[in-house]
Legacy VTK file of the C-alpha trace (Angstrom):
# vtk DataFile Version 3.0
C-alpha trace
ASCII
DATASET POLYDATA
POINTS 399 float
65.687 123.502 148.462
63.913 125.049 145.535
63.696 122.552 142.554
65.706 124.547 139.953
68.542 125.258 142.486
68.684 121.604 143.390
68.864 120.474 139.751
71.540 123.084 138.972
73.609 122.092 141.921
73.269 118.407 141.071
74.503 119.177 137.521
77.322 121.224 138.826
78.699 119.053 141.595
77.945 115.408 140.654
79.792 113.369 138.116
77.593 112.787 134.975
77.191 109.046 135.344
73.422 108.992 134.995
70.815 110.507 132.717
68.521 111.748 135.428
64.858 112.699 135.187
64.433 116.469 135.860
62.775 115.574 139.167
63.975 115.504 142.761
62.143 113.053 145.016
61.498 114.261 148.536
59.534 111.474 150.181
57.903 108.133 149.454
55.141 105.938 151.031
54.183 102.595 149.614
53.844 102.771 145.846
53.878 106.630 145.816
56.688 109.266 145.852
56.498 113.058 145.926
58.856 115.527 144.233
60.222 118.588 146.008
57.623 120.524 144.008
54.847 118.470 145.598
53.965 116.504 142.486
52.838 112.975 143.213
54.087 109.911 141.210
53.197 106.283 141.145
56.465 104.302 141.194
56.728 101.275 138.875
60.506 101.324 138.955
60.755 100.654 142.710
64.389 102.006 142.971
65.318 99.464 140.334
63.775 96.484 142.117
65.099 97.675 145.451
61.914 98.861 147.226
60.303 95.410 147.308
57.919 96.380 150.097
57.315 99.898 148.798
58.832 103.113 150.105
59.393 103.456 153.843
57.572 100.288 154.920
56.650 100.801 158.638
58.314 97.671 159.878
61.547 98.465 158.007
61.558 102.079 159.225
60.992 101.047 162.850
63.813 98.441 162.608
66.211 101.067 161.223
65.200 103.661 163.934
65.710 101.127 166.801
69.048 99.941 165.510
70.298 103.474 164.802
69.675 104.287 168.438
71.606 101.230 169.521
74.550 100.741 167.185
74.984 101.776 163.503
78.339 100.259 162.655
80.949 98.056 164.191
83.890 96.234 162.618
83.639 92.681 161.404
86.398 91.900 163.858
83.530 91.444 166.299
80.434 89.127 166.199
77.395 91.152 165.104
74.035 90.031 166.421
71.849 91.213 163.585
74.306 89.877 161.020
74.273 86.416 162.492
70.504 86.468 162.740
70.131 87.550 159.083
72.550 84.801 157.932
70.536 82.214 159.823
67.279 83.375 158.206
68.805 83.273 154.710
70.296 79.787 155.248
67.152 78.444 156.717
65.098 79.659 153.716
67.514 78.664 150.930
69.919 75.993 149.717
72.878 77.596 151.372
74.946 76.827 154.477
77.054 79.917 154.696
76.650 83.627 153.902
79.078 86.479 153.197
77.727 90.061 153.492
78.707 93.080 151.429
77.056 96.264 150.141
75.817 95.770 146.617
75.086 93.281 143.850
78.329 93.986 142.073
80.256 93.244 145.296
78.252 90.030 145.823
79.051 88.842 142.307
82.703 89.814 142.759
82.798 87.701 145.898
81.228 84.822 144.048
83.760 84.985 141.256
86.601 85.060 143.772
85.110 82.135 145.784
84.664 79.944 142.657
88.302 80.535 141.571
89.697 79.997 144.995
87.625 76.903 145.632
89.266 75.123 142.681
92.740 76.333 143.527
92.798 75.772 147.245
90.062 73.128 147.992
89.734 70.840 145.008
93.397 71.120 143.973
92.565 71.897 140.374
93.819 75.002 138.620
90.489 76.023 137.079
89.640 79.744 136.696
87.434 80.333 133.632
83.866 81.287 134.117
81.149 80.937 131.473
78.468 83.683 131.404
75.652 84.679 129.058
75.530 87.243 126.253
73.247 90.178 127.228
73.860 89.456 130.923
74.541 92.083 133.522
76.532 91.344 136.600
77.890 94.747 137.837
80.233 97.697 137.253
83.474 96.603 139.012
86.152 95.526 136.531
85.665 91.863 137.549
81.782 91.922 137.187
82.041 94.098 134.057
84.285 91.434 132.612
81.659 88.809 133.443
78.848 90.964 131.872
77.877 89.952 128.332
77.145 93.366 126.925
79.837 95.267 125.117
78.288 98.735 125.548
79.130 98.774 129.208
82.817 97.861 128.526
83.691 100.649 126.178
86.787 102.497 127.391
87.624 100.134 130.261
90.109 97.766 128.518
91.967 95.720 129.510
89.343 93.772 131.379
89.846 90.782 133.684
90.585 87.604 131.618
88.949 84.280 132.105
85.342 84.876 131.017
83.574 83.309 128.077
80.170 84.528 126.929
77.591 82.288 125.199
73.986 82.638 124.073
71.460 82.665 126.927
68.984 79.715 126.990
71.223 77.549 124.869
72.507 74.543 126.780
74.548 73.383 123.803
76.458 76.618 123.733
77.469 76.178 127.401
78.611 72.600 126.782
80.793 73.677 123.780
82.349 76.402 125.830
83.475 74.163 128.723
87.210 73.536 128.792
89.643 71.908 131.211
90.062 75.372 132.835
86.303 76.029 133.378
85.409 76.478 137.032
81.872 77.835 136.974
78.812 78.836 134.996
77.359 82.232 136.084
73.819 83.082 135.085
70.817 85.243 135.903
67.739 83.081 136.162
65.981 85.875 134.257
67.965 88.493 132.398
66.601 91.708 133.721
68.833 94.514 132.388
68.668 93.229 128.787
64.811 93.273 128.841
63.281 90.507 131.055
64.516 87.558 129.047
63.081 84.360 130.408
64.676 80.945 129.522
62.848 77.712 128.764
61.456 75.994 131.841
64.099 73.182 131.747
67.128 75.466 131.045
68.474 75.840 134.582
67.830 72.139 135.269
69.929 71.230 132.241
72.624 73.630 133.241
72.705 72.105 136.710
73.125 68.640 135.174
75.813 69.902 132.860
77.737 71.462 135.788
77.510 68.219 137.786
78.702 66.110 134.894
81.760 68.288 134.388
82.500 68.939 138.041
82.074 72.716 137.825
80.069 75.179 139.988
76.758 76.802 139.193
76.506 80.434 140.332
73.149 82.169 140.134
72.989 85.992 140.107
69.717 86.672 141.864
70.468 90.379 142.563
67.358 91.365 140.666
65.255 88.187 140.705
65.704 87.383 144.390
63.722 88.526 147.442
60.225 87.588 146.231
60.471 89.448 142.868
59.243 86.430 140.892
56.640 85.220 143.403
59.045 82.907 145.288
61.748 84.002 147.644
64.337 83.080 145.132
63.883 82.536 141.358
65.832 79.247 141.388
62.912 77.700 143.296
60.852 77.776 140.087
63.297 75.359 138.448
63.513 72.674 141.115
67.327 72.916 141.337
69.762 74.524 143.650
73.025 76.421 142.821
76.387 76.156 144.548
76.586 79.938 144.943
73.930 82.629 144.779
74.159 86.408 145.051
71.604 88.839 146.359
71.174 92.557 146.813
68.573 95.104 145.668
65.423 94.083 147.556
67.335 92.405 150.364
67.467 95.549 152.607
64.143 97.015 151.636
65.949 100.182 150.450
69.069 100.054 152.599
72.232 99.013 150.763
73.229 95.453 151.429
74.455 92.465 149.361
75.004 88.850 150.103
76.824 85.865 148.656
75.455 82.511 149.737
77.136 79.113 149.225
77.244 75.510 150.364
79.583 74.457 153.123
81.810 72.660 150.676
82.375 75.735 148.448
82.417 78.226 151.338
85.366 76.434 152.877
87.579 78.133 150.276
87.163 81.472 152.090
89.320 81.695 155.308
90.367 84.788 157.319
92.240 87.194 155.072
90.969 85.919 151.699
88.050 88.296 151.406
86.283 91.043 153.339
84.171 94.166 153.433
84.409 97.114 155.917
80.699 97.938 155.810
79.396 94.468 154.831
76.781 93.158 157.080
76.796 96.096 159.485
74.100 96.244 162.216
71.923 98.888 160.512
71.817 97.261 157.095
71.199 93.751 158.576
68.386 94.994 160.829
66.648 96.547 157.750
67.073 93.225 155.882
65.706 91.136 158.790
62.618 93.335 158.891
62.184 93.072 155.071
62.480 89.264 155.019
60.152 88.973 158.036
57.454 90.778 156.003
58.127 88.802 152.871
57.756 85.370 154.390
55.091 86.218 157.017
52.316 83.796 156.177
53.372 83.876 152.524
51.015 86.836 151.982
53.409 89.047 150.081
54.690 86.275 147.865
51.138 85.175 147.039
50.240 88.787 146.391
53.223 89.126 143.965
52.137 85.967 142.004
48.539 87.254 141.710
49.454 90.803 140.767
52.089 89.532 138.363
49.535 87.430 136.524
47.046 90.256 136.542
49.662 92.726 135.293
50.728 90.523 132.372
47.067 89.881 131.491
46.274 93.582 131.378
49.370 94.339 129.304
48.559 91.517 126.922
45.081 93.061 126.460
46.848 96.256 125.660
49.035 94.489 123.134
45.878 93.196 121.299
44.679 96.745 121.114
48.007 98.150 119.865
49.802 95.280 117.985
51.779 97.760 115.874
53.359 99.244 119.007
53.723 96.248 121.444
55.756 93.367 120.093
55.691 91.134 123.225
54.851 91.037 126.939
56.816 88.728 129.197
57.528 88.344 132.875
57.454 86.258 136.071
55.872 87.661 139.201
56.470 91.415 139.300
59.488 91.453 137.007
57.629 92.357 133.765
58.859 93.519 130.356
56.950 94.930 127.349
58.854 94.986 124.166
57.960 97.796 121.816
58.404 98.177 118.053
59.948 101.574 118.628
62.132 103.623 120.989
60.790 103.411 124.555
62.332 106.657 125.892
59.496 108.930 124.796
57.012 106.579 126.430
58.951 106.847 129.721
58.903 110.633 129.418
55.212 110.748 128.600
54.436 108.622 131.641
56.514 110.745 133.868
54.635 113.867 132.755
51.377 112.014 133.759
52.845 111.056 137.236
54.023 107.499 136.483
57.613 106.317 136.947
58.587 103.489 134.544
61.817 102.278 133.117
63.112 101.575 129.586
65.948 99.101 129.029
67.741 97.871 125.894
66.330 100.740 123.983
62.788 99.492 123.305
61.749 97.424 126.330
59.591 98.965 129.130
60.580 97.161 132.358
58.269 97.226 135.349
59.579 96.414 138.904
56.971 97.785 141.252
56.705 97.006 144.905
55.232 93.624 145.731
52.447 95.348 147.622
50.983 96.769 144.353
47.237 96.618 143.831
44.972 95.964 140.816
43.842 99.566 140.961
47.391 100.883 140.581
48.030 98.476 137.663
44.791 99.550 135.974
45.864 103.188 136.242
49.205 102.500 134.528
47.537 100.518 131.777
44.952 103.227 131.190
47.700 105.902 130.896
49.766 103.678 128.550
46.682 103.172 126.464
46.118 106.908 126.200
49.783 107.415 125.138
49.747 104.566 122.597
46.446 105.877 121.158
48.080 109.126 120.315
51.002 107.337 118.600
48.839 105.017 116.474
LINES 1 400
399 0 1 2 3 4 5 6 7 8 9 10 11 12 13 14 15 16 17 18 19 20 21 22 23 24 25 26 27 28 29 30 31 32 33 34 35 36 37 38 39 40 41 42 43 44 45 46 47 48 49 50 51 52 53 54 55 56 57 58 59 60 61 62 63 64 65 66 67 68 69 70 71 72 73 74 75 76 77 78 79 80 81 82 83 84 85 86 87 88 89 90 91 92 93 94 95 96 97 98 99 100 101 102 103 104 105 106 107 108 109 110 111 112 113 114 115 116 117 118 119 120 121 122 123 124 125 126 127 128 129 130 131 132 133 134 135 136 137 138 139 140 141 142 143 144 145 146 147 148 149 150 151 152 153 154 155 156 157 158 159 160 161 162 163 164 165 166 167 168 169 170 171 172 173 174 175 176 177 178 179 180 181 182 183 184 185 186 187 188 189 190 191 192 193 194 195 196 197 198 199 200 201 202 203 204 205 206 207 208 209 210 211 212 213 214 215 216 217 218 219 220 221 222 223 224 225 226 227 228 229 230 231 232 233 234 235 236 237 238 239 240 241 242 243 244 245 246 247 248 249 250 251 252 253 254 255 256 257 258 259 260 261 262 263 264 265 266 267 268 269 270 271 272 273 274 275 276 277 278 279 280 281 282 283 284 285 286 287 288 289 290 291 292 293 294 295 296 297 298 299 300 301 302 303 304 305 306 307 308 309 310 311 312 313 314 315 316 317 318 319 320 321 322 323 324 325 326 327 328 329 330 331 332 333 334 335 336 337 338 339 340 341 342 343 344 345 346 347 348 349 350 351 352 353 354 355 356 357 358 359 360 361 362 363 364 365 366 367 368 369 370 371 372 373 374 375 376 377 378 379 380 381 382 383 384 385 386 387 388 389 390 391 392 393 394 395 396 397 398
């Protein structure tokens, strides 16, 4: 379809829930995508941290093709081979004992909220239901996860929201302790706040939260929708802190581009879910699980991709910090872990995003003035150098 016609039809037929770039992407390979007009782009957004192995990784594509020929979907009334295999892989490589599959990060967080509440009502015998979350957090767009989210801008026009959530400052253990009441059942946190601008807590923060939860007999839920699946240089971000949660949620990179979410928990907590208490028609279907198995196989194979992520993340930060020294009036701070990197600007970031797009680079701006980079974990120094060179040219014109 001709580009203008496609953009016109998109505007006419789709609900206006996104501010889209005036570009239609036709295909992608690795770090590159191509528009319907043939223009090539280097993708540092990665489908918002989804394409962790790049676009159309051969092993993921082959896994999808083989599964599509065999069985695309079957009800969860039956045992599903690829679903069971994927659950086993996740359990064997994490703290968890059991897995529930769904289709997105919001659904995974919704499941976690329900599990935490039901655990205390049905297993522990205590009527606890309140959940403490962080200000500036982001947990999803359903009414439940929107209520858990600590950003008012996402909630405008959707009142009344789901009660039972308290928001406190991120990276403040004292604030969590003060917020705990006799009704508190869990603390829900992102190990790194991505949507609000790659906000990284103190190294001992999650460890202190874990101790606090244990002391008060409440659950720790970690939202690893964005930080999981190798994004920080380890398969899961909680591994950096030396602690384990009671519940963890995953999505984004889990399927290598195919929609799938997962909620993982210990046996003790998972016992609260029995037949009829929760479910998902499409959750864990054969196609999505086969894509996820292939993705994880590549991620953990010899540790190469995770090591690559650490190296490239350190290199990326170093190059951006050098850029900061060159343009201190434009760049306020560079922060990141692995290949979840943020660059805080002293000005609006939208014009920078547009200038990069015009030069064939796809980047993201969040929180108004923070450039957020979530490229594929297979990125190279050459590709990072190109981005930094282009940013330098744009900043030079602004200074």
